[in-house]
Each structure stands twice: as structure tokens, then as C-alpha cells.
C-alpha positions as CSV (number, residue, x, y, z in Angstrom):
1,M,0.0,0.0,0.0
2,T,2.9,2.4,0.7
3,E,4.1,2.1,-2.8
4,D,0.6,2.6,-4.2
5,I,0.3,5.8,-2.2
6,L,3.6,7.2,-3.3
7,R,2.9,6.3,-6.9
8,E,-0.2,8.4,-6.9
9,V,1.3,11.2,-4.8
10,R,4.2,11.5,-7.3
11,A,1.8,12.3,-10.1
12,S,2.0,15.9,-8.8
13,S,5.0,17.8,-10.2
14,G,6.1,19.2,-6.9
15,L,6.0,15.8,-5.3
16,K,7.4,13.6,-8.1
17,N,10.4,12.6,-5.9
18,A,8.5,12.3,-2.6
19,I,9.3,9.7,-0.1
20,M,7.4,8.5,3.0
21,G,9.0,10.1,6.1
22,S,6.8,8.5,8.8
23,V,3.3,7.3,9.7
24,E,2.0,7.7,13.2
25,L,-1.2,6.0,14.3
26,Q,-3.0,6.9,17.6
27,R,-5.6,4.2,18.2
28,A,-6.9,5.9,21.3
29,T,-7.9,9.0,19.3
30,S,-8.4,7.3,15.9
31,A,-5.9,9.7,14.4
32,V,-3.3,9.2,11.7
33,T,-0.3,11.5,10.9
34,V,1.5,11.0,7.7
35,R,4.8,12.9,6.9
36,L,6.0,13.2,3.3
37,I,9.4,14.5,2.3
38,T,10.1,16.2,-1.0
39,D,13.1,18.0,-2.5
40,L,11.0,20.3,-4.7
41,S,8.8,23.3,-4.1
42,Y,5.2,22.3,-4.0
43,T,1.9,24.2,-4.4
44,D,-1.3,24.1,-2.5
45,A,-2.7,22.1,-5.4
46,D,0.0,19.5,-4.9
47,Y,-0.8,19.4,-1.2
48,N,-4.5,19.0,-1.8
49,S,-3.9,16.3,-4.3
50,A,-1.6,14.4,-1.9
51,Y,-4.2,14.7,0.9
52,S,-6.9,13.3,-1.3
53,V,-4.7,10.3,-2.3
54,V,-3.7,9.5,1.3
55,R,-7.3,10.0,2.6
56,K,-8.4,7.2,0.2
57,Y,-6.2,4.7,2.1
58,V,-7.2,5.7,5.6
59,P,-10.4,4.3,7.0
60,E,-13.2,6.8,7.4
61,E,-13.2,6.4,11.2
62,F,-9.7,7.8,11.4
63,S,-8.8,11.5,11.1
64,L,-5.8,12.4,8.9
65,E,-3.1,15.0,9.3
66,L,-0.7,15.3,6.4
67,N,2.6,17.1,6.8
68,I,4.9,17.7,3.8
69,S,8.5,18.8,4.5
70,K,10.9,20.1,1.9
71,L,14.4,18.8,2.3
72,T,17.0,19.4,-0.4
73,P,20.3,17.7,0.5
74,D,23.7,19.0,-0.5
75,G,27.0,17.2,-0.8
76,A,27.9,17.8,2.8
77,M,24.6,16.4,4.1
78,V,25.0,13.3,2.0
79,R,28.6,12.8,3.1
80,K,27.5,13.2,6.7
81,K,24.7,10.6,6.3
82,I,27.1,8.2,4.6
83,L,29.5,8.4,7.6
84,S,26.5,7.9,9.9
85,V,25.4,4.8,8.1
86,I,28.9,3.3,8.1
87,A,29.2,4.1,11.9
88,E,25.9,2.3,12.6
89,K,26.3,-0.7,10.3
90,Y,30.0,-1.2,9.9
91,P,31.8,-0.1,13.1
92,A,35.1,-1.7,12.1
93,L,35.1,0.2,8.8
94,A,34.1,3.4,10.6
95,A,37.3,3.3,12.5
96,V,39.4,3.8,9.3
97,V,37.0,5.8,7.0
98,E,37.2,9.6,7.3
99,E,35.2,12.4,5.5
100,K,38.1,12.8,3.0
101,D,37.6,9.1,1.9
102,I,34.1,9.9,0.6
103,F,33.6,11.7,-2.7
104,V,30.1,13.0,-3.5
105,E,28.9,14.5,-6.7
106,K,25.4,16.0,-7.6
107,T,23.7,14.5,-10.6
108,D,20.5,15.5,-12.4
109,D,18.3,13.4,-10.2
110,G,20.3,12.7,-7.1
111,F,23.9,12.0,-6.1
112,E,26.8,9.7,-6.9
113,F,29.3,8.8,-4.3
114,V,32.7,7.0,-4.2
115,L,33.9,5.3,-1.0
116,S,37.7,5.0,-0.7
117,I,37.9,2.0,1.6
118,F,39.4,-1.3,0.5
119,G,40.1,-3.6,-2.4
120,D,37.7,-6.5,-1.7
121,K,35.3,-5.7,-4.6
122,S,32.4,-8.0,-3.5
123,R,32.4,-6.7,0.1
124,G,32.7,-3.1,-1.1
125,E,29.8,-3.4,-3.4
126,A,27.7,-4.9,-0.7
127,I,28.5,-1.9,1.5
128,V,27.7,0.5,-1.3
129,R,24.3,-1.1,-1.9
130,T,23.5,-0.7,1.8
131,V,24.6,2.9,2.0
132,A,22.6,3.8,-1.2
133,G,19.5,2.1,0.3
134,E,19.8,4.1,3.5
135,L,20.3,7.4,1.6
136,K,17.1,6.7,-0.4
137,K,15.2,6.4,2.9
138,S,16.4,9.8,4.1
139,F,16.5,11.9,1.0
140,C,14.6,12.2,-2.3
141,G,16.3,11.2,-5.6
142,N,18.5,8.5,-6.9
143,F,21.8,7.5,-5.2
144,S,24.5,5.3,-6.7
145,G,28.0,4.5,-5.5
146,S,31.2,2.8,-6.2
147,V,34.4,1.7,-4.4
148,R,37.9,2.9,-4.8
149,E,40.7,0.9,-3.2
150,N,42.4,2.2,-0.2
151,A,45.3,-0.1,0.8
152,L,45.7,1.3,4.3
153,S,42.0,0.8,5.1
154,A,42.2,-2.7,3.8
155,E,45.2,-3.5,5.9
156,N,43.6,-2.1,9.0
157,L,40.3,-3.9,8.4
158,V,42.1,-7.2,8.0
159,I,43.9,-6.7,11.3
160,E,40.7,-5.7,13.1
161,R,38.9,-8.7,11.8
162,E,41.7,-11.1,12.7
163,E,41.8,-9.7,16.2
164,E,38.1,-9.9,16.6
165,E,37.6,-13.4,15.2
166,E,40.5,-15.8,15.2
167,K,40.4,-18.6,12.7
168,F,38.4,-21.5,14.2
169,E,39.5,-25.1,13.9
170,A,37.3,-27.6,15.7
171,P,39.4,-30.4,17.3
172,A,38.9,-33.8,15.6
173,R,36.7,-36.2,17.6
174,T,37.9,-39.7,18.6
175,F,36.4,-42.8,20.1
176,A,37.9,-45.9,21.9
177,V,38.8,-48.9,19.7
178,E,37.4,-52.2,21.1
179,N,37.8,-55.9,20.4
180,F,41.3,-55.6,18.8
181,A,42.7,-58.7,17.0
182,P,45.9,-58.6,14.9
183,I,46.0,-59.1,11.1
184,E,49.1,-57.1,10.2
185,S,50.3,-55.7,13.5
186,A,50.3,-56.6,17.2
187,D,50.2,-52.9,18.2
188,A,46.7,-52.1,19.3
189,P,45.6,-48.5,18.7
190,K,43.7,-47.0,21.6
191,R,41.5,-44.5,19.8
192,A,40.3,-43.8,16.3
193,L,39.3,-40.6,14.5
194,Y,35.7,-39.9,13.5
195,M,35.8,-40.3,9.7
196,A,33.7,-37.1,9.4
197,D,36.5,-35.2,10.9
198,F,39.4,-36.8,9.0
199,N,39.8,-34.1,6.4
200,F,43.5,-33.1,7.0
201,V,46.9,-34.4,6.0
202,S,48.5,-36.8,8.5
203,D,51.4,-39.3,8.5
204,N,49.9,-41.4,11.3
205,A,46.2,-41.6,11.9
206,V,43.7,-44.3,12.9
207,V,40.2,-45.0,11.6
208,C,37.8,-47.8,12.6
209,G,34.6,-49.0,11.0
210,S,32.6,-51.5,9.1
211,I,33.6,-52.6,5.5
212,V,31.2,-51.3,3.0
213,D,33.1,-52.4,-0.1
214,L,36.3,-54.2,-0.9
215,S,37.8,-54.6,-4.3
216,E,41.1,-56.0,-5.6
217,R,43.2,-54.6,-8.5
218,S,46.8,-55.0,-9.5
219,Y,49.8,-52.8,-10.4
220,T,53.3,-53.4,-11.8
221,R,56.3,-52.6,-9.7
222,S,59.5,-51.0,-11.2
223,N,61.1,-54.5,-11.3
224,G,58.3,-55.8,-13.5
225,E,56.6,-57.8,-10.7
226,E,52.8,-57.6,-10.7
227,R,51.3,-57.0,-7.2
228,P,47.8,-56.7,-5.9
229,Y,46.3,-53.8,-4.1
230,F,43.0,-53.3,-2.4
231,S,40.4,-50.5,-2.3
232,I,38.5,-50.6,1.0
233,T,35.5,-48.4,1.8
234,L,34.8,-48.0,5.5
235,S,32.0,-46.4,7.5
236,D,31.8,-45.5,11.2
237,G,28.4,-43.9,11.1
238,T,29.8,-40.4,11.0
239,G,31.3,-40.6,7.6
240,T,32.8,-42.9,4.9
241,L,36.4,-43.2,3.7
242,T,37.9,-45.1,0.9
243,L,41.5,-46.3,1.6
244,T,44.1,-47.9,-0.6
245,C,45.9,-50.9,0.8
246,F,49.2,-52.3,-0.5
247,A,49.2,-55.5,1.5
248,R,52.3,-57.2,2.7
249,K,52.8,-60.7,1.1
250,K,52.3,-62.4,4.4
251,S,49.0,-60.7,5.1
252,E,47.7,-60.6,1.5
253,E,45.4,-63.6,1.8
254,K,44.0,-62.3,5.1
255,I,43.1,-59.0,3.5
256,R,41.6,-60.7,0.5
257,A,39.4,-62.8,2.9
258,L,37.8,-59.8,4.5
259,K,34.1,-59.3,3.8
260,A,31.6,-56.5,3.8
261,G,30.1,-56.0,7.2
262,E,33.3,-56.9,9.1
263,S,34.8,-54.3,11.3
264,I,38.5,-53.3,11.1
265,V,40.8,-50.7,12.5
266,C,43.4,-49.1,10.1
267,N,46.5,-47.2,10.7
268,C,46.8,-44.9,7.7
269,R,48.3,-41.7,6.3
270,S,46.6,-39.0,4.2
271,E,48.1,-36.8,1.5
272,V,46.9,-34.4,-1.1
273,R,46.6,-36.0,-4.6
274,G,44.7,-34.6,-7.6
275,G,43.2,-31.8,-5.7
276,G,41.8,-34.1,-2.9
277,L,42.9,-36.2,0.0
278,R,44.1,-39.8,-0.7
279,Y,44.1,-42.3,2.2
280,T,46.6,-45.2,2.3
281,T,46.7,-47.9,5.0
282,T,49.9,-48.7,6.8
283,A,48.4,-51.5,8.9
284,I,45.0,-53.3,9.0
285,N,43.7,-55.2,12.0
286,F,40.4,-56.3,13.5
287,G,38.7,-53.8,15.8
288,T,35.3,-52.3,16.5
289,L,33.5,-49.2,17.6
290,P,32.3,-49.1,21.2
291,K,29.1,-50.9,21.8
292,D,26.0,-48.7,21.4
293,F,28.2,-45.9,19.9
294,V,26.5,-42.5,19.7
295,P,28.6,-39.8,18.0
296,E,29.2,-36.8,20.1
297,R,28.3,-33.4,18.6
298,R,31.3,-31.6,17.0
299,Q,32.4,-28.4,18.6
300,S,30.9,-25.5,16.6
301,R,32.6,-22.4,15.3
302,P,31.3,-19.6,17.5
303,V,28.8,-17.1,16.3
304,P,30.6,-14.0,14.9
305,K,30.8,-11.0,17.1
306,A,30.0,-8.6,14.3
307,Y,28.7,-8.5,10.7
308,H,31.4,-8.2,8.1
309,T,29.9,-8.7,4.6
310,V,26.1,-8.4,4.9
311,K,24.6,-6.1,7.4
312,P,20.8,-6.5,8.2
313,E,18.6,-3.5,7.5
314,Q,15.8,-2.2,9.5
315,F,12.5,-3.2,7.8
316,V,9.8,-0.5,7.7
317,D,6.4,-1.5,6.4
318,Y,3.8,1.1,7.2
319,T,1.1,-1.3,6.1
320,Q,1.8,-4.5,7.9
321,T,-1.2,-6.7,8.2
322,D,-4.3,-5.0,9.8
323,F,-2.5,-1.7,10.3
324,F,-5.7,0.1,11.2
325,T,-7.3,-2.8,13.1
326,D,-6.5,-3.4,16.7
327,T,-5.6,-7.1,16.3
328,T,-4.2,-8.8,19.3
329,L,-1.4,-11.2,18.5
330,P,-1.1,-14.6,20.1
331,E,1.0,-14.8,23.2
332,C,3.4,-17.2,21.6
333,F,4.8,-14.3,19.5
334,K,6.0,-12.5,22.6
335,N,9.6,-12.7,23.7
336,T,10.4,-14.9,20.7
337,S,12.2,-14.0,17.5
338,F,11.7,-15.8,14.2
339,V,13.9,-15.6,11.1
340,V,11.8,-16.3,8.0
341,F,14.1,-17.1,5.1
342,D,14.2,-18.3,1.5
343,L,16.9,-19.3,-0.9
344,E,17.4,-19.3,-4.6
345,T,19.9,-22.0,-5.8
346,T,21.7,-23.3,-8.8
347,G,19.5,-26.5,-8.8
348,L,17.5,-28.9,-6.6
349,T,20.3,-31.2,-5.4
350,T,20.1,-31.0,-1.6
351,I,22.6,-33.7,-0.8
352,P,26.1,-34.1,-2.3
353,V,26.1,-36.4,-5.3
354,A,29.6,-37.6,-6.4
355,G,31.0,-34.8,-4.2
356,Q,28.9,-32.1,-5.9
357,M,26.2,-30.0,-4.3
358,D,24.1,-27.3,-5.9
359,G,25.0,-23.8,-4.7
360,I,23.2,-20.8,-3.1
361,I,22.7,-17.8,-5.4
362,E,20.4,-15.6,-3.2
363,I,19.4,-15.4,0.5
364,G,16.4,-13.4,1.6
365,A,15.4,-13.3,5.3
366,Y,13.2,-11.3,7.6
367,K,13.3,-11.2,11.4
368,V,9.9,-11.2,13.1
369,I,10.0,-9.9,16.7
370,D,6.9,-9.8,18.9
371,G,4.8,-10.6,15.8
372,E,6.1,-7.7,13.6
373,I,8.6,-7.8,10.8
374,K,11.5,-5.7,12.0
375,E,14.7,-6.5,10.1
376,K,15.8,-7.7,6.6
377,F,18.8,-9.7,5.5
378,S,19.3,-9.9,1.7
379,T,22.1,-10.6,-0.7
380,F,23.1,-12.4,-3.9
381,V,25.7,-15.1,-3.4
382,N,28.4,-16.1,-5.9
383,P,28.0,-19.9,-6.3
384,E,31.7,-20.0,-7.6
385,R,30.9,-22.5,-10.4
386,P,33.1,-22.8,-13.5
387,V,29.9,-23.0,-15.6
388,G,27.3,-20.2,-15.6
389,L,23.8,-20.5,-14.3
390,D,21.5,-22.9,-16.0
391,A,19.1,-21.1,-18.4
392,R,16.1,-22.7,-16.6
393,I,17.2,-21.1,-13.3
394,T,17.6,-17.7,-14.9
395,E,14.2,-18.1,-16.5
396,L,12.6,-19.1,-13.3
397,T,14.2,-16.5,-11.0
398,G,15.3,-13.7,-13.2
399,I,18.8,-14.0,-11.7
400,T,21.6,-13.8,-14.2
401,D,25.3,-14.6,-14.2
402,D,26.1,-10.8,-14.1
403,M,24.0,-10.5,-10.9
404,V,26.0,-13.1,-9.0
405,K,29.5,-12.9,-10.4
406,S,30.5,-9.9,-8.3
407,A,28.5,-11.1,-5.2
408,P,30.2,-12.3,-2.1
409,S,30.9,-16.0,-1.6
410,Y,28.9,-18.2,0.8
411,K,32.0,-18.3,2.9
412,D,31.6,-14.6,3.6
413,V,27.8,-14.5,3.6
414,L,26.9,-17.4,5.9
415,P,28.8,-16.3,9.0
416,D,26.7,-13.1,8.9
417,F,23.5,-15.1,8.3
418,V,24.3,-17.3,11.3
419,K,24.7,-14.2,13.4
420,F,21.4,-12.9,12.1
421,C,19.7,-16.1,13.0
422,S,21.3,-16.7,16.4
423,G,18.7,-17.0,19.1
424,S,15.8,-17.2,16.7
425,V,13.5,-19.9,15.4
426,L,13.8,-20.4,11.6
427,V,10.8,-20.4,9.4
428,G,10.4,-21.2,5.7
429,H,8.1,-22.6,3.1
430,N,9.3,-26.2,2.4
431,A,12.3,-25.2,4.5
432,V,12.6,-28.7,6.1
433,G,12.8,-30.5,2.7
434,F,14.9,-27.9,0.8
435,D,16.2,-24.6,2.1
436,Y,17.5,-25.7,5.5
437,K,19.4,-28.6,3.9
438,F,21.5,-26.1,2.0
439,I,22.1,-23.9,5.0
440,N,23.1,-26.9,7.1
441,F,25.4,-28.3,4.5
442,Y,27.3,-25.1,3.7
443,C,27.4,-24.0,7.4
444,S,28.9,-27.3,8.3
445,E,31.6,-26.8,5.7
446,L,32.5,-23.5,7.5
447,G,32.6,-25.2,10.9
448,F,29.1,-24.0,12.1
449,Q,27.3,-27.0,13.7
450,I,23.8,-25.4,13.5
451,D,20.8,-26.9,15.2
452,F,18.0,-24.4,14.8
453,K,14.4,-25.2,15.5
454,V,12.6,-25.0,12.1
455,I,8.9,-24.2,11.5
456,D,7.7,-25.1,8.0
457,T,4.7,-23.0,6.7
458,L,4.0,-25.7,4.1
459,F,3.1,-28.2,6.9
460,L,1.2,-25.5,8.8
461,A,-0.9,-24.6,5.8
462,Q,-1.7,-28.2,5.1
463,K,-3.1,-28.5,8.7
464,L,-4.9,-25.1,8.9
465,L,-6.1,-24.3,5.4
466,R,-8.2,-26.2,3.0
467,L,-6.8,-25.1,-0.3
468,S,-6.4,-26.8,-3.7
469,N,-2.7,-26.9,-3.1
470,N,-0.2,-25.5,-0.6
471,K,2.1,-23.7,-3.0
472,L,3.5,-20.4,-1.7
473,N,1.6,-18.3,-4.3
474,T,-1.7,-20.1,-3.6
475,I,-1.4,-19.4,0.1
476,A,-0.4,-15.8,-0.6
477,D,-3.5,-15.3,-2.8
478,H,-5.6,-16.8,0.0
479,F,-4.4,-14.0,2.4
480,G,-4.3,-11.3,-0.2
481,I,-0.5,-11.0,-0.2
482,K,1.1,-9.7,-3.4
483,F,4.7,-10.6,-4.2
484,N,7.3,-11.4,-6.9
485,H,7.5,-15.2,-6.8
486,H,10.8,-17.0,-7.2
487,R,13.1,-14.3,-5.8
488,A,14.4,-15.1,-2.3
489,E,13.8,-11.6,-0.8
490,D,10.2,-11.4,-2.0
491,D,9.4,-15.1,-1.2
492,A,10.8,-14.6,2.3
493,L,8.7,-11.5,2.9
494,A,5.6,-13.2,1.7
495,T,6.3,-16.3,3.8
496,A,6.8,-14.0,6.9
497,K,3.4,-12.5,6.4
498,I,1.9,-15.9,5.8
499,F,3.5,-17.2,8.9
500,I,2.0,-14.4,11.0
501,E,-1.4,-15.1,9.6
502,L,-1.2,-18.8,10.2
503,I,-0.1,-18.4,13.8
504,K,-3.0,-16.0,14.3
505,I,-5.3,-18.8,13.2
506,K,-3.5,-21.5,15.2
507,K,-3.0,-19.3,18.3
508,S,0.1,-21.3,19.2
509,L,3.4,-22.5,17.8
510,P,3.7,-25.9,16.2
């Protein structure tokens, strides 16, 4: 509704660049005060036209006061606002950016600015987008910006980030080896690594698990002798490893006699070969995991102390559901925050296939606090794929290669997303079956062992509504919610509004 009001108001020449300054609602007196901001001189006719437009959208039982302020920014005002935005949203950057690092130039319809900060292009462009968005909220006109490298700022920022958040490396988990019996060695290892954690180079490691597959092949030694070697795939319930075994002659038949399902313990080494890790056994013996083995949860990388790449924005929607109606929200909304999110991806593969997993190309999320949508987290993500986006994905979402190629990597985005979600319940439409799997997979790659409670609006709608189907657009139509389907930011906002409506019906959380 806000955009509809502004579109009609801007039909007047003196208000063609007008923005919404504020809306105040006094329920006790049934009064509404609307403040518009314009950068042009306006006439009484412009005012009367604007009043008529706004009056149409305010229920008859409410009185209306319309205030129009003229605000024409100059370069100094814009520069001051940019510094204010940086101080609020990027405190580490504010420590090294001064007024002289900001160049501002007036254009025909607004301002262009250049930030002299650092050389990380993707992060710089994300900051510029945020700053431009904040300028548009404060001043009329169009604002665009760019980044110019400042080596000193870059160096200082790197130092600050390293001091604030040291590189996290979770210690590898181990378990006790039981029921040892020799095959190749009498030395019984005491503990074995979780296979899920064995992703590093080592000259002497131990793994233990059940044989999934064993195959025999041969190779020719330098002296012309043909010798067998074995490929053994093991699983310990946390992960799977394939090891190469060059058996000693005296133990060759014993290795050949091993069968799938038997449990063995292997001394081994790992080294980088062909861009990945190769595991080779140095000794194979019988051994088992502890009885009733339950893997312990891996230590998680801590939630970042500050945002570094994507900073959430305050979300202002003057027309959130039932603005003019005194609707009491269910108690379950109080003292609980929810992050409603949606992803756009390179495909539908939610589990790694042959080591490949589809990538994230956009994240959209909104934080609901006390039943109101308060904050927004939105960014494109560079999937870092050698091949461009599939044409079908571009057709479905409207996202092109150009839109993601300069975007930050998931390695930079997800730590900020984890911080945004910390302490909240996650909500999504088909989130359990799709979106959360991507978040969980890529967060795990970065050392975040996430365990959020997830509410799925798809399941809620199935239980509470009797619709022909439970697609997002069908449910949105049911509640009269308009949105641009198949873009993460828009889908997430629609889902947030749907979630609030569903909980109003249910009057409790799932």
C-alpha cells in the first residue's frame, strides 16, 4: 500500500520525488499523521492532491493530518549521512574511514558517491548497496555509489577482523577402539578418528569402521613384478572413507578374505593428490567401535561478534497486516524472534552427489519480533561455479550470471547469516525439505554446527487451510498478499506475512 500511495502522490509535479517520512497511528484518538518528504517546491494544489490520495487509504473512522517537508540535500549532508550509516552498520570500517575518503557529486536526479575504503570488490559493493539504500530512505532522488581501493584501510580492516575473530578449527573427535585382534600388526591402537573429521593431512592416523566395499586390483612394480592392491571403503556412522591398501605378502590372503560388514581398524596416512585427499593404509587389523556408539556433537565455530559482509537492514512497512485494526497477536509471539528465510539455488540437489552439491545464489530473510517484521537480510551469493547458471534457473528466478559474479561467496555471507539467525526460530516454506538442507550443508563446511528449530509453513498450511494446493503463491493469494514469486527476498517476505497469519489462526506455535 505504501508504494501505491507514493505512486499516486508522485503524479503531482512538486512531489514527483516524494518519499514516506513516517506514519504515526494513535488508536486511542483514531488519528493518523503522515509525513512526506520532497526535494522540490510544491503548491497548494500539490498538497490537496496528496491529501486526497492518502485519505483514500485511511479508513473513514480515522482523522488524517498530512505534513509535507521540503528537504534538499547538498553534498555535505549526503557525506555526513554516509558516515552515519557506516558508523551504525560497519563499526570496524568506521574506525578507518574519514570524511576525506568519501567523494560526493550531484547528478540531475540525485547524487553519486565513491567510497575510498578497501580492495575487496564484492564486500565493497555490498556496503555501497546498503549505503545507497539508506540514503534513499532519508533523501529524495536516486543514489548510486562505487568503491575505490584504499590499501591502508584494507590492511587495518584485516587486522581488526583477525583480532576480533580468530580462525576457528574444531578439534577432531575420537572414540575408543574395542575388540582388537591382529592381522598385520600386534600394536593395538587405543583411539580412532571420526571419519567425518578426517579431512586433513596426516602421517599417522587411525580409523575404525565396518567394511562397505572391498575390491582388488593390480599394479606393476618397477622390477616388473605384478602385485595386488585393495580399495577398501569403510563407514563408522559419521562418515565414509575409501582407503588404498598395498598389502604385505604375508597378510595378502587375510586382507583378501575380509568381507563386507566386518569391522576393522586401520593405521593410515593421508596426502593431497589430484586436488583431494588420498588415504593409504599402513596396517590393518580387526577392531570395533564401542558398543551402542553414539557420535558426540562436534564443537561448533562460534557465532561471529560482528557483521562483516552483509549487514541487516531495518525493515519498515507502514502497512503490515491490519494496520488500522486493533488485532491482538497470540501470546506465543511475545519474547520470541523468528527468522523467515528463503533461498534461490543453482539447482535442486540438496545432498552431495559424487561430491557435488548445488549452490546458493540468493538469500532473503526477515526477522519477526513480537509478531512484527523488523529486520531484513538480503544478498546475492556467488556460487563459484566454472559453468554459468542454468538457463532454466535464470528463466525461473530472473537471476543472471552478471547479478551473482560480483556477489560475495557463501564463505563470507553465511557467517553473517548465522549471526542474524542466532537465538531465533527459523521459518520457511518447504524449508525442512529444501532450504534448511542447503544452510546446514554449507554452514557445516565452514565449521558451524547449526541446530535451529525450524517451522515449515508448508506443513502449517496443510493442517490449517483447505486449499487446492499449498504452494506459496496459492497461500499468498488466500491471504491477499502480493509478491514477486521465485526471488528469495520477495518469497521470504511473503512467507513471513503468511507465517504471522497462520499463527493468528492456530494461536500457538507448532
